[in-house]
C-alpha positions, -999 to +999 in steps of 0.1 A: +242+141+075+213+134+098+182+121+081+150+140+088+117+123+095+105+135+060+135+119+043+130+087+061+093+086+052+101+093+016+126+064+015+099+041+031+074+052+005+099+044-023+106+010-008+068+003-005+063+012-042+093-010-053+080-039-032+045-035-047+060-036-082+080-067-073+049-084-059+029-075-090+055-092-111+062-122-090+031-133-070+010-157-091-023-147-074-017-110-079-007-116-115-039-136-121-059-108-104-043-082-126-051-102-158-087-107-146-090-070-139-079-062-175-104-087-189-133-075-167-125-039-174-128-045-211-162-063-205-174-034-183-165-008-210-186-028-235-217-028-214-245-006-227-252+012-195-262+048-191-235+072-181-251+079-147-251+042-138-215+037-149-206+068-127-222+052-096-203+019-103-170+038-109-174+058-077-182+026-058-151+009-071-129+039-064-142+041-029-133+004-023-099+009-038-090+039-017-102+022+014-081-009+007-051+012-001-055+030+033-058-004+051-026-015+033-007+017+043-019+013+079-009-023+080+025-015+067+030+012+093+018-011+121+043-037+109+071-012+111+060+000+145+058-036+158+092-044+144+107-014+161+090-024+194+102-060+191+138-049+184+136-025+214+122-052+236+151-075+226+176-048+233+187-046+197+175-010+192+179+020+215+151+043+222+170+073+206+172+055+173+135+047+172+126+082+183+145+098+155+124+080+129+092+095+141+074+062+136+065+056+172 
């Protein structure tokens, strides 16, 4: 059965999520950041700030997070594209295979 572009993209997304979970569990810097985030979130929740101020802070944080996630997604896609181009340049991947993925 020939894989469609949609199926390939879904598989790539699943791999990305699994890899992120693995990094969250194994990378010491990420683990420390996650612990710090939990601690700081608790401190933030205890602050006696008006709802409107917390809303602005929450929106600011959410904007930074979505921007960073988009950068991450674009970097991953660029890495896949670069890998395909490298393999094609080395003659290890035919154009027809790369074209069926829809990545280029």
